[in-house]
PyMOL Python script that loads the backbone (N, CA, C, O; Angstrom):
from pymol import cmd

cmd.read_pdbstr("""\
ATOM      1  N   MET A   1       0.846  -1.176   0.000  1.00  0.00           N
ATOM      2  CA  MET A   1       0.000   0.000   0.000  1.00  0.00           C
ATOM      3  C   MET A   1       0.894   1.242   0.000  1.00  0.00           C
ATOM      4  O   MET A   1       1.920   1.284   0.679  1.00  0.00           O
ATOM      5  N   ASP A   2       0.502   2.212  -0.744  1.00  0.00           N
ATOM      6  CA  ASP A   2       1.212   3.481  -0.857  1.00  0.00           C
ATOM      7  C   ASP A   2       1.304   4.156   0.515  1.00  0.00           C
ATOM      8  O   ASP A   2       0.348   4.117   1.290  1.00  0.00           O
ATOM      9  N   ASP A   3       2.448   4.773   0.816  1.00  0.00           N
ATOM     10  CA  ASP A   3       2.660   5.436   2.114  1.00  0.00           C
ATOM     11  C   ASP A   3       1.646   6.547   2.377  1.00  0.00           C
ATOM     12  O   ASP A   3       1.199   6.724   3.511  1.00  0.00           O
ATOM     13  N   ILE A   4       1.284   7.294   1.337  1.00  0.00           N
ATOM     14  CA  ILE A   4       0.324   8.384   1.495  1.00  0.00           C
ATOM     15  C   ILE A   4      -1.035   7.826   1.904  1.00  0.00           C
ATOM     16  O   ILE A   4      -1.694   8.370   2.791  1.00  0.00           O
ATOM     17  N   ILE A   5      -1.446   6.751   1.263  1.00  0.00           N
ATOM     18  CA  ILE A   5      -2.723   6.116   1.595  1.00  0.00           C
ATOM     19  C   ILE A   5      -2.675   5.578   3.015  1.00  0.00           C
ATOM     20  O   ILE A   5      -3.620   5.760   3.783  1.00  0.00           O
ATOM     21  N   GLN A   6      -1.579   4.914   3.367  1.00  0.00           N
ATOM     22  CA  GLN A   6      -1.445   4.362   4.725  1.00  0.00           C
ATOM     23  C   GLN A   6      -1.514   5.457   5.778  1.00  0.00           C
ATOM     24  O   GLN A   6      -2.149   5.277   6.817  1.00  0.00           O
ATOM     25  N   LYS A   7      -0.873   6.580   5.521  1.00  0.00           N
ATOM     26  CA  LYS A   7      -0.900   7.698   6.477  1.00  0.00           C
ATOM     27  C   LYS A   7      -2.305   8.267   6.634  1.00  0.00           C
ATOM     28  O   LYS A   7      -2.715   8.622   7.739  1.00  0.00           O
ATOM     29  N   LYS A   8      -3.045   8.356   5.526  1.00  0.00           N
ATOM     30  CA  LYS A   8      -4.425   8.841   5.597  1.00  0.00           C
ATOM     31  C   LYS A   8      -5.288   7.886   6.415  1.00  0.00           C
ATOM     32  O   LYS A   8      -6.081   8.322   7.249  1.00  0.00           O
ATOM     33  N   ILE A   9      -5.133   6.581   6.178  1.00  0.00           N
ATOM     34  CA  ILE A   9      -5.901   5.576   6.928  1.00  0.00           C
ATOM     35  C   ILE A   9      -5.550   5.646   8.402  1.00  0.00           C
ATOM     36  O   ILE A   9      -6.439   5.655   9.253  1.00  0.00           O
ATOM     37  N   ASP A  10      -4.260   5.697   8.713  1.00  0.00           N
ATOM     38  CA  ASP A  10      -3.812   5.790  10.104  1.00  0.00           C
ATOM     39  C   ASP A  10      -4.375   7.047  10.772  1.00  0.00           C
ATOM     40  O   ASP A  10      -4.765   7.018  11.939  1.00  0.00           O
ATOM     41  N   GLY A  11      -4.412   8.138  10.026  1.00  0.00           N
ATOM     42  CA  GLY A  11      -4.952   9.385  10.553  1.00  0.00           C
ATOM     43  C   GLY A  11      -6.425   9.265  10.923  1.00  0.00           C
ATOM     44  O   GLY A  11      -6.854   9.763  11.963  1.00  0.00           O
ATOM     45  N   VAL A  12      -7.192   8.604  10.067  1.00  0.00           N
ATOM     46  CA  VAL A  12      -8.615   8.387  10.348  1.00  0.00           C
ATOM     47  C   VAL A  12      -8.772   7.568  11.623  1.00  0.00           C
ATOM     48  O   VAL A  12      -9.563   7.924  12.496  1.00  0.00           O
ATOM     49  N   LEU A  13      -8.024   6.471  11.736  1.00  0.00           N
ATOM     50  CA  LEU A  13      -8.145   5.583  12.899  1.00  0.00           C
ATOM     51  C   LEU A  13      -7.642   6.243  14.178  1.00  0.00           C
ATOM     52  O   LEU A  13      -8.057   5.867  15.274  1.00  0.00           O
ATOM     53  N   ASP A  14      -6.759   7.215  14.046  1.00  0.00           N
ATOM     54  CA  ASP A  14      -6.258   7.940  15.214  1.00  0.00           C
ATOM     55  C   ASP A  14      -7.170   9.100  15.640  1.00  0.00           C
ATOM     56  O   ASP A  14      -7.078   9.580  16.770  1.00  0.00           O
ATOM     57  N   ARG A  15      -8.043   9.545  14.740  1.00  0.00           N
ATOM     58  CA  ARG A  15      -8.948  10.658  15.059  1.00  0.00           C
ATOM     59  C   ARG A  15     -10.241  10.201  15.738  1.00  0.00           C
ATOM     60  O   ARG A  15     -10.838  10.952  16.509  1.00  0.00           O
ATOM     61  N   ILE A  16     -10.665   8.987  15.456  1.00  0.00           N
ATOM     62  CA  ILE A  16     -11.945   8.509  15.989  1.00  0.00           C
ATOM     63  C   ILE A  16     -11.721   7.949  17.387  1.00  0.00           C
ATOM     64  O   ILE A  16     -10.922   7.033  17.581  1.00  0.00           O
ATOM     65  N   LYS A  17     -12.437   8.511  18.355  1.00  0.00           N
ATOM     66  CA  LYS A  17     -12.244   8.113  19.756  1.00  0.00           C
ATOM     67  C   LYS A  17     -13.520   7.541  20.360  1.00  0.00           C
ATOM     68  O   LYS A  17     -14.632   7.950  20.025  1.00  0.00           O
ATOM     69  N   ASP A  18     -13.327   6.594  21.249  1.00  0.00           N
ATOM     70  CA  ASP A  18     -14.416   6.066  22.060  1.00  0.00           C
ATOM     71  C   ASP A  18     -14.739   7.116  23.110  1.00  0.00           C
ATOM     72  O   ASP A  18     -13.861   7.502  23.881  1.00  0.00           O
ATOM     73  N   PRO A  19     -15.986   7.589  23.159  1.00  0.00           N
ATOM     74  CA  PRO A  19     -16.319   8.648  24.115  1.00  0.00           C
ATOM     75  C   PRO A  19     -16.187   8.212  25.579  1.00  0.00           C
ATOM     76  O   PRO A  19     -15.962   9.046  26.456  1.00  0.00           O
ATOM     77  N   GLN A  20     -16.323   6.932  25.837  1.00  0.00           N
ATOM     78  CA  GLN A  20     -16.241   6.442  27.215  1.00  0.00           C
ATOM     79  C   GLN A  20     -14.805   6.408  27.732  1.00  0.00           C
ATOM     80  O   GLN A  20     -14.509   6.910  28.816  1.00  0.00           O
ATOM     81  N   SER A  21     -13.916   5.804  26.933  1.00  0.00           N
ATOM     82  CA  SER A  21     -12.538   5.611  27.390  1.00  0.00           C
ATOM     83  C   SER A  21     -11.579   6.692  26.896  1.00  0.00           C
ATOM     84  O   SER A  21     -10.513   6.890  27.477  1.00  0.00           O
ATOM     85  N   GLY A  22     -11.955   7.389  25.827  1.00  0.00           N
ATOM     86  CA  GLY A  22     -11.069   8.375  25.231  1.00  0.00           C
ATOM     87  C   GLY A  22      -9.991   7.760  24.350  1.00  0.00           C
ATOM     88  O   GLY A  22      -9.138   8.464  23.809  1.00  0.00           O
ATOM     89  N   MET A  23     -10.039   6.431  24.211  1.00  0.00           N
ATOM     90  CA  MET A  23      -9.051   5.739  23.365  1.00  0.00           C
ATOM     91  C   MET A  23      -9.480   5.802  21.904  1.00  0.00           C
ATOM     92  O   MET A  23     -10.672   5.847  21.597  1.00  0.00           O
ATOM     93  N   THR A  24      -8.505   5.803  21.014  1.00  0.00           N
ATOM     94  CA  THR A  24      -8.794   5.838  19.582  1.00  0.00           C
ATOM     95  C   THR A  24      -9.124   4.432  19.080  1.00  0.00           C
ATOM     96  O   THR A  24      -8.884   3.435  19.761  1.00  0.00           O
ATOM     97  N   ILE A  25      -9.680   4.386  17.870  1.00  0.00           N
ATOM     98  CA  ILE A  25      -9.970   3.104  17.221  1.00  0.00           C
ATOM     99  C   ILE A  25      -8.679   2.291  17.106  1.00  0.00           C
ATOM    100  O   ILE A  25      -8.678   1.080  17.324  1.00  0.00           O
ATOM    101  N   ALA A  26      -7.597   2.958  16.765  1.00  0.00           N
ATOM    102  CA  ALA A  26      -6.306   2.273  16.623  1.00  0.00           C
ATOM    103  C   ALA A  26      -5.878   1.656  17.954  1.00  0.00           C
ATOM    104  O   ALA A  26      -5.415   0.516  17.989  1.00  0.00           O
ATOM    105  N   GLN A  27      -6.029   2.399  19.042  1.00  0.00           N
ATOM    106  CA  GLN A  27      -5.639   1.898  20.365  1.00  0.00           C
ATOM    107  C   GLN A  27      -6.529   0.746  20.829  1.00  0.00           C
ATOM    108  O   GLN A  27      -6.060  -0.172  21.502  1.00  0.00           O
ATOM    109  N   LEU A  28      -7.800   0.795  20.473  1.00  0.00           N
ATOM    110  CA  LEU A  28      -8.732  -0.251  20.878  1.00  0.00           C
ATOM    111  C   LEU A  28      -8.549  -1.546  20.085  1.00  0.00           C
ATOM    112  O   LEU A  28      -8.993  -2.610  20.518  1.00  0.00           O
ATOM    113  N   GLY A  29      -7.901  -1.457  18.938  1.00  0.00           N
ATOM    114  CA  GLY A  29      -7.659  -2.651  18.121  1.00  0.00           C
ATOM    115  C   GLY A  29      -8.906  -3.185  17.448  1.00  0.00           C
ATOM    116  O   GLY A  29      -8.987  -4.379  17.159  1.00  0.00           O
ATOM    117  N   LEU A  30      -9.888  -2.320  17.190  1.00  0.00           N
ATOM    118  CA  LEU A  30     -11.128  -2.765  16.566  1.00  0.00           C
ATOM    119  C   LEU A  30     -10.977  -3.058  15.080  1.00  0.00           C
ATOM    120  O   LEU A  30     -11.742  -3.839  14.514  1.00  0.00           O
ATOM    121  N   VAL A  31      -9.996  -2.433  14.457  1.00  0.00           N
ATOM    122  CA  VAL A  31      -9.743  -2.680  13.035  1.00  0.00           C
ATOM    123  C   VAL A  31      -8.524  -3.580  12.926  1.00  0.00           C
ATOM    124  O   VAL A  31      -7.421  -3.207  13.323  1.00  0.00           O
ATOM    125  N   GLY A  32      -8.741  -4.773  12.379  1.00  0.00           N
ATOM    126  CA  GLY A  32      -7.636  -5.717  12.217  1.00  0.00           C
ATOM    127  C   GLY A  32      -6.725  -5.305  11.078  1.00  0.00           C
ATOM    128  O   GLY A  32      -5.500  -5.347  11.193  1.00  0.00           O
ATOM    129  N   LYS A  33      -7.341  -4.906   9.977  1.00  0.00           N
ATOM    130  CA  LYS A  33      -6.578  -4.410   8.828  1.00  0.00           C
ATOM    131  C   LYS A  33      -7.539  -3.738   7.871  1.00  0.00           C
ATOM    132  O   LYS A  33      -8.756  -3.886   7.985  1.00  0.00           O
ATOM    133  N   ILE A  34      -6.987  -3.004   6.935  1.00  0.00           N
ATOM    134  CA  ILE A  34      -7.761  -2.398   5.853  1.00  0.00           C
ATOM    135  C   ILE A  34      -7.078  -2.762   4.555  1.00  0.00           C
ATOM    136  O   ILE A  34      -5.888  -2.510   4.366  1.00  0.00           O
ATOM    137  N   ARG A  35      -7.846  -3.358   3.668  1.00  0.00           N
ATOM    138  CA  ARG A  35      -7.314  -3.741   2.354  1.00  0.00           C
ATOM    139  C   ARG A  35      -7.704  -2.672   1.340  1.00  0.00           C
ATOM    140  O   ARG A  35      -8.860  -2.258   1.255  1.00  0.00           O
ATOM    141  N   TYR A  36      -6.723  -2.245   0.587  1.00  0.00           N
ATOM    142  CA  TYR A  36      -6.888  -1.230  -0.448  1.00  0.00           C
ATOM    143  C   TYR A  36      -6.940  -1.956  -1.784  1.00  0.00           C
ATOM    144  O   TYR A  36      -5.961  -2.582  -2.190  1.00  0.00           O
ATOM    145  N   VAL A  37      -8.083  -1.874  -2.473  1.00  0.00           N
ATOM    146  CA  VAL A  37      -8.241  -2.535  -3.774  1.00  0.00           C
ATOM    147  C   VAL A  37      -8.335  -1.438  -4.828  1.00  0.00           C
ATOM    148  O   VAL A  37      -9.409  -0.907  -5.110  1.00  0.00           O
ATOM    149  N   GLU A  38      -7.182  -1.117  -5.399  1.00  0.00           N
ATOM    150  CA  GLU A  38      -7.096   0.013  -6.325  1.00  0.00           C
ATOM    151  C   GLU A  38      -7.957  -0.190  -7.573  1.00  0.00           C
ATOM    152  O   GLU A  38      -8.633   0.733  -8.029  1.00  0.00           O
ATOM    153  N   LYS A  39      -7.926  -1.396  -8.113  1.00  0.00           N
ATOM    154  CA  LYS A  39      -8.630  -1.677  -9.364  1.00  0.00           C
ATOM    155  C   LYS A  39     -10.135  -1.409  -9.265  1.00  0.00           C
ATOM    156  O   LYS A  39     -10.728  -0.844 -10.184  1.00  0.00           O
ATOM    157  N   SER A  40     -10.741  -1.810  -8.165  1.00  0.00           N
ATOM    158  CA  SER A  40     -12.185  -1.603  -7.991  1.00  0.00           C
ATOM    159  C   SER A  40     -12.503  -0.375  -7.133  1.00  0.00           C
ATOM    160  O   SER A  40     -13.663  -0.135  -6.796  1.00  0.00           O
ATOM    161  N   ARG A  41     -11.473   0.400  -6.779  1.00  0.00           N
ATOM    162  CA  ARG A  41     -11.622   1.623  -5.992  1.00  0.00           C
ATOM    163  C   ARG A  41     -12.420   1.347  -4.715  1.00  0.00           C
ATOM    164  O   ARG A  41     -13.500   1.897  -4.494  1.00  0.00           O
ATOM    165  N   LYS A  42     -11.847   0.479  -3.890  1.00  0.00           N
ATOM    166  CA  LYS A  42     -12.540   0.011  -2.699  1.00  0.00           C
ATOM    167  C   LYS A  42     -11.577  -0.102  -1.525  1.00  0.00           C
ATOM    168  O   LYS A  42     -10.410  -0.453  -1.700  1.00  0.00           O
ATOM    169  N   LEU A  43     -12.073   0.198  -0.331  1.00  0.00           N
ATOM    170  CA  LEU A  43     -11.360  -0.059   0.912  1.00  0.00           C
ATOM    171  C   LEU A  43     -12.200  -1.057   1.699  1.00  0.00           C
ATOM    172  O   LEU A  43     -13.383  -0.824   1.947  1.00  0.00           O
ATOM    173  N   ILE A  44     -11.588  -2.165   2.089  1.00  0.00           N
ATOM    174  CA  ILE A  44     -12.283  -3.184   2.869  1.00  0.00           C
ATOM    175  C   ILE A  44     -11.725  -3.136   4.292  1.00  0.00           C
ATOM    176  O   ILE A  44     -10.533  -3.346   4.517  1.00  0.00           O
ATOM    177  N   VAL A  45     -12.607  -2.859   5.235  1.00  0.00           N
ATOM    178  CA  VAL A  45     -12.226  -2.733   6.634  1.00  0.00           C
ATOM    179  C   VAL A  45     -12.536  -4.059   7.337  1.00  0.00           C
ATOM    180  O   VAL A  45     -13.684  -4.504   7.359  1.00  0.00           O
ATOM    181  N   PHE A  46     -11.508  -4.680   7.905  1.00  0.00           N
ATOM    182  CA  PHE A  46     -11.664  -5.934   8.635  1.00  0.00           C
ATOM    183  C   PHE A  46     -11.743  -5.611  10.124  1.00  0.00           C
ATOM    184  O   PHE A  46     -10.769  -5.162  10.728  1.00  0.00           O
ATOM    185  N   LEU A  47     -12.922  -5.848  10.707  1.00  0.00           N
ATOM    186  CA  LEU A  47     -13.148  -5.526  12.116  1.00  0.00           C
ATOM    187  C   LEU A  47     -12.879  -6.730  13.012  1.00  0.00           C
ATOM    188  O   LEU A  47     -13.168  -7.872  12.655  1.00  0.00           O
ATOM    189  N   ASN A  48     -12.327  -6.448  14.170  1.00  0.00           N
ATOM    190  CA  ASN A  48     -12.165  -7.452  15.222  1.00  0.00           C
ATOM    191  C   ASN A  48     -13.411  -7.364  16.098  1.00  0.00           C
ATOM    192  O   ASN A  48     -13.528  -6.466  16.932  1.00  0.00           O
ATOM    193  N   ARG A  49     -14.317  -8.277  15.910  1.00  0.00           N
ATOM    194  CA  ARG A  49     -15.553  -8.267  16.711  1.00  0.00           C
ATOM    195  C   ARG A  49     -15.299  -8.984  18.023  1.00  0.00           C
ATOM    196  O   ARG A  49     -14.604 -10.000  18.070  1.00  0.00           O
ATOM    197  N   LEU A  50     -15.876  -8.437  19.093  1.00  0.00           N
ATOM    198  CA  LEU A  50     -15.661  -8.967  20.433  1.00  0.00           C
ATOM    199  C   LEU A  50     -16.895  -9.703  20.937  1.00  0.00           C
ATOM    200  O   LEU A  50     -18.008  -9.443  20.481  1.00  0.00           O
ATOM    201  N   GLY A  51     -16.697 -10.608  21.864  1.00  0.00           N
ATOM    202  CA  GLY A  51     -17.808 -11.234  22.559  1.00  0.00           C
ATOM    203  C   GLY A  51     -18.728 -12.065  21.712  1.00  0.00           C
ATOM    204  O   GLY A  51     -19.943 -11.995  21.899  1.00  0.00           O
ATOM    205  N   LYS A  52     -18.214 -12.853  20.785  1.00  0.00           N
ATOM    206  CA  LYS A  52     -19.064 -13.661  19.927  1.00  0.00           C
ATOM    207  C   LYS A  52     -19.740 -14.803  20.680  1.00  0.00           C
ATOM    208  O   LYS A  52     -20.737 -15.354  20.212  1.00  0.00           O
ATOM    209  N   GLY A  53     -19.207 -15.155  21.830  1.00  0.00           N
ATOM    210  CA  GLY A  53     -19.681 -16.333  22.543  1.00  0.00           C
ATOM    211  C   GLY A  53     -21.065 -16.193  23.157  1.00  0.00           C
ATOM    212  O   GLY A  53     -21.902 -17.076  22.971  1.00  0.00           O
ATOM    213  N   LYS A  54     -21.331 -15.118  23.879  1.00  0.00           N
ATOM    214  CA  LYS A  54     -22.589 -14.951  24.594  1.00  0.00           C
ATOM    215  C   LYS A  54     -23.500 -13.989  23.845  1.00  0.00           C
ATOM    216  O   LYS A  54     -23.050 -12.983  23.296  1.00  0.00           O
ATOM    217  N   THR A  55     -24.769 -14.310  23.831  1.00  0.00           N
ATOM    218  CA  THR A  55     -25.734 -13.500  23.104  1.00  0.00           C
ATOM    219  C   THR A  55     -25.764 -12.069  23.612  1.00  0.00           C
ATOM    220  O   THR A  55     -25.801 -11.130  22.817  1.00  0.00           O
ATOM    221  N   CYS A  56     -25.748 -11.891  24.942  1.00  0.00           N
ATOM    222  CA  CYS A  56     -25.808 -10.530  25.488  1.00  0.00           C
ATOM    223  C   CYS A  56     -24.595  -9.715  25.057  1.00  0.00           C
ATOM    224  O   CYS A  56     -24.725  -8.547  24.690  1.00  0.00           O
ATOM    225  N   CYS A  57     -23.417 -10.331  25.101  1.00  0.00           N
ATOM    226  CA  CYS A  57     -22.193  -9.629  24.707  1.00  0.00           C
ATOM    227  C   CYS A  57     -22.208  -9.313  23.220  1.00  0.00           C
ATOM    228  O   CYS A  57     -21.816  -8.222  22.806  1.00  0.00           O
ATOM    229  N   ALA A  58     -22.657 -10.258  22.430  1.00  0.00           N
ATOM    230  CA  ALA A  58     -22.712 -10.049  20.978  1.00  0.00           C
ATOM    231  C   ALA A  58     -23.670  -8.910  20.646  1.00  0.00           C
ATOM    232  O   ALA A  58     -23.375  -8.088  19.779  1.00  0.00           O
ATOM    233  N   THR A  59     -24.809  -8.854  21.326  1.00  0.00           N
ATOM    234  CA  THR A  59     -25.784  -7.791  21.084  1.00  0.00           C
ATOM    235  C   THR A  59     -25.212  -6.428  21.445  1.00  0.00           C
ATOM    236  O   THR A  59     -25.365  -5.469  20.688  1.00  0.00           O
ATOM    237  N   LEU A  60     -24.553  -6.337  22.597  1.00  0.00           N
ATOM    238  CA  LEU A  60     -23.935  -5.070  22.992  1.00  0.00           C
ATOM    239  C   LEU A  60     -22.860  -4.650  22.003  1.00  0.00           C
ATOM    240  O   LEU A  60     -22.735  -3.467  21.685  1.00  0.00           O
ATOM    241  N   ASN A  61     -22.089  -5.602  21.517  1.00  0.00           N
ATOM    242  CA  ASN A  61     -21.026  -5.286  20.569  1.00  0.00           C
ATOM    243  C   ASN A  61     -21.566  -4.829  19.225  1.00  0.00           C
ATOM    244  O   ASN A  61     -20.943  -4.003  18.558  1.00  0.00           O
ATOM    245  N   ILE A  62     -22.712  -5.354  18.820  1.00  0.00           N
ATOM    246  CA  ILE A  62     -23.329  -4.905  17.565  1.00  0.00           C
ATOM    247  C   ILE A  62     -23.671  -3.423  17.684  1.00  0.00           C
ATOM    248  O   ILE A  62     -23.394  -2.645  16.771  1.00  0.00           O
ATOM    249  N   VAL A  63     -24.272  -3.032  18.805  1.00  0.00           N
ATOM    250  CA  VAL A  63     -24.626  -1.626  19.029  1.00  0.00           C
ATOM    251  C   VAL A  63     -23.362  -0.779  19.131  1.00  0.00           C
ATOM    252  O   VAL A  63     -23.266   0.285  18.518  1.00  0.00           O
ATOM    253  N   PHE A  64     -22.401  -1.255  19.904  1.00  0.00           N
ATOM    254  CA  PHE A  64     -21.126  -0.562  20.117  1.00  0.00           C
ATOM    255  C   PHE A  64     -20.393  -0.354  18.792  1.00  0.00           C
ATOM    256  O   PHE A  64     -19.935   0.750  18.497  1.00  0.00           O
ATOM    257  N   LEU A  65     -20.284  -1.414  18.000  1.00  0.00           N
ATOM    258  CA  LEU A  65     -19.523  -1.334  16.755  1.00  0.00           C
ATOM    259  C   LEU A  65     -20.254  -0.565  15.657  1.00  0.00           C
ATOM    260  O   LEU A  65     -19.613  -0.014  14.762  1.00  0.00           O
ATOM    261  N   ALA A  66     -21.572  -0.521  15.711  1.00  0.00           N
ATOM    262  CA  ALA A  66     -22.324   0.204  14.684  1.00  0.00           C
ATOM    263  C   ALA A  66     -21.924   1.676  14.658  1.00  0.00           C
ATOM    264  O   ALA A  66     -21.753   2.256  13.586  1.00  0.00           O
ATOM    265  N   ASP A  67     -21.776   2.281  15.840  1.00  0.00           N
ATOM    266  CA  ASP A  67     -21.362   3.688  15.905  1.00  0.00           C
ATOM    267  C   ASP A  67     -19.952   3.862  15.354  1.00  0.00           C
ATOM    268  O   ASP A  67     -19.672   4.829  14.646  1.00  0.00           O
ATOM    269  N   PHE A  68     -19.069   2.929  15.677  1.00  0.00           N
ATOM    270  CA  PHE A  68     -17.698   3.004  15.174  1.00  0.00           C
ATOM    271  C   PHE A  68     -17.650   2.780  13.665  1.00  0.00           C
ATOM    272  O   PHE A  68     -16.890   3.448  12.963  1.00  0.00           O
ATOM    273  N   GLU A  69     -18.451   1.849  13.166  1.00  0.00           N
ATOM    274  CA  GLU A  69     -18.488   1.612  11.718  1.00  0.00           C
ATOM    275  C   GLU A  69     -18.904   2.883  10.986  1.00  0.00           C
ATOM    276  O   GLU A  69     -18.319   3.238   9.963  1.00  0.00           O
ATOM    277  N   THR A  70     -19.909   3.559  11.512  1.00  0.00           N
ATOM    278  CA  THR A  70     -20.374   4.805  10.899  1.00  0.00           C
ATOM    279  C   THR A  70     -19.260   5.846  10.911  1.00  0.00           C
ATOM    280  O   THR A  70     -19.012   6.503   9.901  1.00  0.00           O
ATOM    281  N   ALA A  71     -18.596   5.995  12.039  1.00  0.00           N
ATOM    282  CA  ALA A  71     -17.516   6.985  12.154  1.00  0.00           C
ATOM    283  C   ALA A  71     -16.345   6.637  11.244  1.00  0.00           C
ATOM    284  O   ALA A  71     -15.772   7.518  10.602  1.00  0.00           O
ATOM    285  N   ILE A  72     -15.986   5.350  11.184  1.00  0.00           N
ATOM    286  CA  ILE A  72     -14.884   4.915  10.304  1.00  0.00           C
ATOM    287  C   ILE A  72     -15.256   5.171   8.850  1.00  0.00           C
ATOM    288  O   ILE A  72     -14.445   5.692   8.083  1.00  0.00           O
ATOM    289  N   LYS A  73     -16.480   4.808   8.467  1.00  0.00           N
ATOM    290  CA  LYS A  73     -16.917   5.005   7.085  1.00  0.00           C
ATOM    291  C   LYS A  73     -16.889   6.484   6.712  1.00  0.00           C
ATOM    292  O   LYS A  73     -16.392   6.847   5.646  1.00  0.00           O
ATOM    293  N   GLU A  74     -17.421   7.338   7.587  1.00  0.00           N
ATOM    294  CA  GLU A  74     -17.423   8.772   7.301  1.00  0.00           C
ATOM    295  C   GLU A  74     -16.007   9.324   7.193  1.00  0.00           C
ATOM    296  O   GLU A  74     -15.723  10.137   6.313  1.00  0.00           O
ATOM    297  N   GLY A  75     -15.113   8.885   8.085  1.00  0.00           N
ATOM    298  CA  GLY A  75     -13.729   9.346   8.044  1.00  0.00           C
ATOM    299  C   GLY A  75     -13.014   8.909   6.781  1.00  0.00           C
ATOM    300  O   GLY A  75     -12.296   9.696   6.164  1.00  0.00           O
ATOM    301  N   LEU A  76     -13.208   7.653   6.392  1.00  0.00           N
ATOM    302  CA  LEU A  76     -12.556   7.149   5.176  1.00  0.00           C
ATOM    303  C   LEU A  76     -13.145   7.781   3.919  1.00  0.00           C
ATOM    304  O   LEU A  76     -12.416   8.059   2.966  1.00  0.00           O
ATOM    305  N   GLU A  77     -14.460   8.011   3.908  1.00  0.00           N
ATOM    306  CA  GLU A  77     -15.079   8.660   2.745  1.00  0.00           C
ATOM    307  C   GLU A  77     -14.580  10.093   2.586  1.00  0.00           C
ATOM    308  O   GLU A  77     -14.471  10.587   1.464  1.00  0.00           O
ATOM    309  N   THR A  78     -14.280  10.758   3.688  1.00  0.00           N
ATOM    310  CA  THR A  78     -13.732  12.114   3.622  1.00  0.00           C
ATOM    311  C   THR A  78     -12.338  12.098   2.998  1.00  0.00           C
ATOM    312  O   THR A  78     -12.018  12.936   2.154  1.00  0.00           O
ATOM    313  N   GLU A  79     -11.505  11.132   3.419  1.00  0.00           N
ATOM    314  CA  GLU A  79     -10.136  11.036   2.907  1.00  0.00           C
ATOM    315  C   GLU A  79     -10.072  10.419   1.510  1.00  0.00           C
ATOM    316  O   GLU A  79      -9.185  10.745   0.721  1.00  0.00           O
ATOM    317  N   PHE A  80     -11.009   9.534   1.213  1.00  0.00           N
ATOM    318  CA  PHE A  80     -11.012   8.807  -0.066  1.00  0.00           C
ATOM    319  C   PHE A  80     -12.399   8.881  -0.700  1.00  0.00           C
ATOM    320  O   PHE A  80     -13.090   7.866  -0.784  1.00  0.00           O
ATOM    321  N   PRO A  81     -12.819  10.072  -1.148  1.00  0.00           N
ATOM    322  CA  PRO A  81     -14.184  10.220  -1.667  1.00  0.00           C
ATOM    323  C   PRO A  81     -14.469   9.384  -2.922  1.00  0.00           C
ATOM    324  O   PRO A  81     -15.630   9.124  -3.238  1.00  0.00           O
ATOM    325  N   GLN A  82     -13.453   8.975  -3.614  1.00  0.00           N
ATOM    326  CA  GLN A  82     -13.648   8.218  -4.844  1.00  0.00           C
ATOM    327  C   GLN A  82     -13.727   6.707  -4.606  1.00  0.00           C
ATOM    328  O   GLN A  82     -13.914   5.947  -5.556  1.00  0.00           O
ATOM    329  N   PHE A  83     -13.588   6.260  -3.350  1.00  0.00           N
ATOM    330  CA  PHE A  83     -13.598   4.833  -3.029  1.00  0.00           C
ATOM    331  C   PHE A  83     -14.874   4.437  -2.295  1.00  0.00           C
ATOM    332  O   PHE A  83     -15.455   5.232  -1.556  1.00  0.00           O
ATOM    333  N   SER A  84     -15.302   3.186  -2.511  1.00  0.00           N
ATOM    334  CA  SER A  84     -16.384   2.638  -1.693  1.00  0.00           C
ATOM    335  C   SER A  84     -15.749   2.011  -0.457  1.00  0.00           C
ATOM    336  O   SER A  84     -14.585   1.612  -0.484  1.00  0.00           O
ATOM    337  N   ILE A  85     -16.516   1.928   0.622  1.00  0.00           N
ATOM    338  CA  ILE A  85     -16.022   1.389   1.885  1.00  0.00           C
ATOM    339  C   ILE A  85     -16.876   0.170   2.238  1.00  0.00           C
ATOM    340  O   ILE A  85     -18.104   0.251   2.248  1.00  0.00           O
ATOM    341  N   GLU A  86     -16.231  -0.946   2.523  1.00  0.00           N
ATOM    342  CA  GLU A  86     -16.928  -2.165   2.922  1.00  0.00           C
ATOM    343  C   GLU A  86     -16.376  -2.653   4.257  1.00  0.00           C
ATOM    344  O   GLU A  86     -15.213  -2.422   4.588  1.00  0.00           O
ATOM    345  N   PHE A  87     -17.231  -3.330   5.014  1.00  0.00           N
ATOM    346  CA  PHE A  87     -16.824  -3.910   6.306  1.00  0.00           C
ATOM    347  C   PHE A  87     -17.016  -5.415   6.294  1.00  0.00           C
ATOM    348  O   PHE A  87     -17.963  -5.935   5.705  1.00  0.00           O
ATOM    349  N   THR A  88     -16.105  -6.095   6.949  1.00  0.00           N
ATOM    350  CA  THR A  88     -16.212  -7.540   7.116  1.00  0.00           C
ATOM    351  C   THR A  88     -15.525  -7.911   8.426  1.00  0.00           C
ATOM    352  O   THR A  88     -14.827  -7.096   9.029  1.00  0.00           O
ATOM    353  N   ASP A  89     -15.733  -9.151   8.853  1.00  0.00           N
ATOM    354  CA  ASP A  89     -15.065  -9.624  10.069  1.00  0.00           C
ATOM    355  C   ASP A  89     -13.648 -10.044   9.757  1.00  0.00           C
ATOM    356  O   ASP A  89     -13.352 -10.541   8.670  1.00  0.00           O
ATOM    357  N   PHE A  90     -12.774  -9.837  10.733  1.00  0.00           N
ATOM    358  CA  PHE A  90     -11.370 -10.214  10.599  1.00  0.00           C
ATOM    359  C   PHE A  90     -11.183 -11.676  10.903  1.00  0.00           C
ATOM    360  O   PHE A  90     -10.062 -12.181  10.842  1.00  0.00           O
TER     361      PHE A  90
END
""", "prot")
cmd.dss("prot")
cmd.show_as("cartoon", "prot")
cmd.util.cbc("prot")
cmd.orient("prot")
């Protein structure tokens, strides 16, 4: 991945903070990796989902991660307006 693209992605992940802890997305480790697909003009965000074992934990994480997904998507769309953004599990 190009250094400029990597720096933009890192910047997005460093700007988005959890309001409860004040930690960034990067510090929380919620994004496992981001794949840059130049040919199809796409960024694929691989999320580390937590608490898959128990239904209550999984439900809370869906709500928790939905806000982060929205913030990540908006941040990446600002930096890369010509790319589509997709999410998947890591």
